[in-house]
N, C-alpha and C positions, 0 to 999 in steps of 0.2 A: 192815524193819530194827529185828529182833527184842533186837538191844543196846538199852542206855538210855544215851541222850547224855549228855554233860555240860552240865547248865544251871544258868549263871550268874545270878543273881538278882541285881539291881541296886536297890538301895537309898540315896537320896540325904537327906543328912539335913543338916536346920539347924532350933534349937532347935526338935525335936518329939517331950521326952520325954513329953508327956501320954498318948501312945498308942500308943509305940514297941515296948514290951516285947508288946504283942497282938501290935505286925506282926509282929515278929521271931521268935516262938513260932508262927505263921500257917504262915512259912518253914520253919522248924526241922521244923516236924510232918509235912511233908511224909509219903505212904507212897511218891512215888517218892521215893528218896535217894539220885539220882546228883545232887549240887546243891552250889554253893558260893555264898553271901552274897557279895558285895561290898560293903560299907559306906562310904559316902561321906559323912564330917564338914566338914561348910563351916564351919567352925569357929563348932560352936557354943557357946555360952556360959549353956544350960540342965542338966541331969543327962543327956542324950545321951551323950556321952563313958562315964559312970558306967556307964547303964544298958547299954550294950553290951560293956563292956569286963566286964562281972561273967560273961557267958557262958565257958566252959568248954568251949568249940567249935570246933576245927580248921573246921569248914565256915565260919565267920567269916573273913573279911578286913578290918580296919580298916583304912582310910586317913584321916588328918586332912590336910587340905588346905592347900595351906602358903597360899593368897588367898583369902577368900568371893570366890565368883565366880557368875554368873548360872546358874541350871539348868540350861539345856543345856548351858553348857558344864560343868558338876558334872559333867554325867550322862555326855559325852562322855569325860570324865579317866576317870571310877568304870568306864567301859565296856573302856578303853584296859589295867585290871589286872586283867580278867576274862579265863577261859579258854578257859570253856565254847566248846562250836558251835550253840547257842542262848541269847538272851539274853533273858530276864523282867523286866518291871519291876515292885516292888513298894513305891509308896508309903507313909511310915511311921504313917501314919494309917489306911491301909487294910488289907483282914483276904483273908489266903487259905482257902479249903477244906481241910481236909486232903487231898481226893482233885486238886486244883486241875491240879497238873502229869500225877499219874499217868492221871487222865482222856480229858487234852488229849494225851498220847504215844498214847495208846488209839487217840483220832479219826484220829489220821496214820497209826497203823502199817495202819490200814483203808482208807486212801484209797489209790484207785488214780491219784492225782495226786502223789502223798509227796514225790517227789522235787524236784516245784513249789513247793510248798507253802511263803511265804514268812513268813503270818502264820498264830498259831492264840491265838483269844480266846474267850471264852464270855459269856454275859449275864452281869448282875451284880445284886448288890442295893445300893440305897442307903439309908445310915444315917442317923441324925444324931450328935450327939456324946456320946451316952447310949449310942449301938447303937439306938436305934427304928427298926424299918421305916419309911424314908417314903414307898421305891415299888422297882418292881422292872423292871429296862429288856429288853424283850420282845425285842429285835431279835435276832436271831445268825445271820445267810444267810451262807451258803456261797462257795465259787467266786469269781468275778471281778467283785468287790465295791468298784470302783473307783469308779466313777459312781454308785453310791446311795450310796456316802460322801458324794458332792456332791450328788445332788440331796435328800437328807432328813438333811445332819447330821452330824456325826460323832456315832454311837453307839457305839460302842466305847470303853470304859473304860481307860483308859492301863494300870493295874494289872494287866489281865485279858491284857495281850498277851505273846503269845511271839514274838519275831522269832529266823529264821535269821541266824547272824552273817556266811556269806557276802552276804548280802541286805544286811546293815543296812553293812559295808562299801563294795556298791555306789551303797547312796543317799549316803556319804560322811557316815555317824555322822550326829547328832542337829545342824539346823543352830541354830549360835549365834547368829543375826541376830535368831534369835524369844524372845522373852521369855515368852510366854502359851500361844502354839498349837504349840509344837515337837513335839508329839508330832501332833499331826494331821497336820504335815508331814512327819514320817519314815511315820507310817502308809500315808498317800498315794503318798507316792515309793515306798512298799516293795511296795505293789502294782498299779501300773502295770504291769499283763501277768504278773502273778503271781498266781495264786490265791491263797485263805485258808480258812482250818477257823472255820468259825462253832460252837461248841460252848452248846447247846442245852440248859443245865443253868444255877441260878447257883453260881456258883463264887469268885465276889466280892465282897467286901463295900465299898465307897464311902461313904467319911464326910466327908457334907455338913457342915459346921460354920463359926462364924465366922470364923477364921484360915485356910482356904482362900485359896489366894495368888491364883485367880479369883474370890473373892467378893470382896477386900480390895481388888483392883485391875480390880473389873469393868470399869468405864468405859475402861479401857485395854486390855485383854482386848477389849473388843469391835470395840473401832477397829484391835486390830491381825490380829483373825480378818477384819474383812473386808475391809484390805487385802489378806492374805494371802489370800484368797480370791478375788479382784480381778485381785492379779499371776497365780495362778496357773492360773488357766480361760485369763487370755490366754496365758501363755508356752506350756504347753501343747496349744494351739489348740484348748481344749473348745468345739464349737459345738451348736445347734439345744438341745433340750429339756432337757438337763442345763445349758449355760450360763444358757437361762433361769432354772430353779427356784437356781440359786448367786444369783443377780442378786434373785429375790424374798426367799431369803432373808434375804440382807445388807440389803434395806429391812426386811425384820421385827426383825432384831436391831439396826438402828439407831432405828426407829422406836420399841423398846419403850426403849431405853436414854434415847431424848429425855425419852419420856414421864416416866420412872423420875427421871430426873437435873432435870426441871420440877417435879415433886411435891415433889423434896427439896432446890428453890429453887437446885439446883446449876448458876443462870444460866451461869457462862463454861463449862462443858462442853455447853450447848444451843444457844449460842451457836455454838461450835467446829462442832459436827455441823451446825448450818444453812449455814454458807460452806463447808463443805467437802463435806457429804454430800444437800446440799435435790432432787438426783435421785432419793436413795433413800428419803428422806420422803415424795417426791411419788409415788416407785411401789408405795407400801404397801396403798392401794384394790386394784392388782392382785393384790397376796398376797392381801388377803379376798377376793377373787374365785377365783381360783386352790384356796385352801384348802375353798370353801362347792362349788365344782365335783367335786374331788375323791371332797369327802363323799358329794356324790349318786351322781356317777358308782357308789361303792362298795355305796351302797344297792340299787342298780338291779341 
């Protein structure tokens, strides 16, 4: 694949003016030049339309939504407007290294499995609202990583994902029934039977700040992830060690959520967890035992 296929960069925006120019610039300044930016404005009321329309760049294709919709639906609408053989995602508060696409496609071209590769992603930096480094995501395994994602949780930052258009179509697009973990759902579905390339370089900066959707809706996000994973392993007949680890992760997620809500006196949320997920709370000691066992085993 010596040619450079068109990459459609999907940017979904709703009142994202604070970091928007930095994000757009990081996409436009890519050293890989065959790109288009599909900018989907989900009826922003801030300066976002002014910022994006100030660019005089034909690679930016601006669309204003007829209705304000959930993110999954907005992403699907943006994808429908795209033309690229590959689809990449860049959230409007995140940043790309200028060589992100170039390095990703060099890795793809160097793979003997390039015809079957469904997803390319990279390690990521996590930064705060001021751009200060919080930590670095360490994992970037390649190959068949579907079960690895289930075993250890989602370590792929969505703004690092490049997915083959044909694979995205086979997945039926992004699940519009999900509000918070539609990205995890897409990645898992894309990697069922398909390999990935994990680039062991820090090519994306994921911005963690007070207005992140998952931060604002942390309780709802945790519940949706738990319910999604429970349904996913059942539907796909995931058994053995992988299923066991998914159950323990759900136990940890719900127990942590319960403790945080209890400390913050969100009693109604605590009662909901007790009523609907008591079994997950009771399994938490097993999660502790499992983590301790793995830690000891690694040292040995």
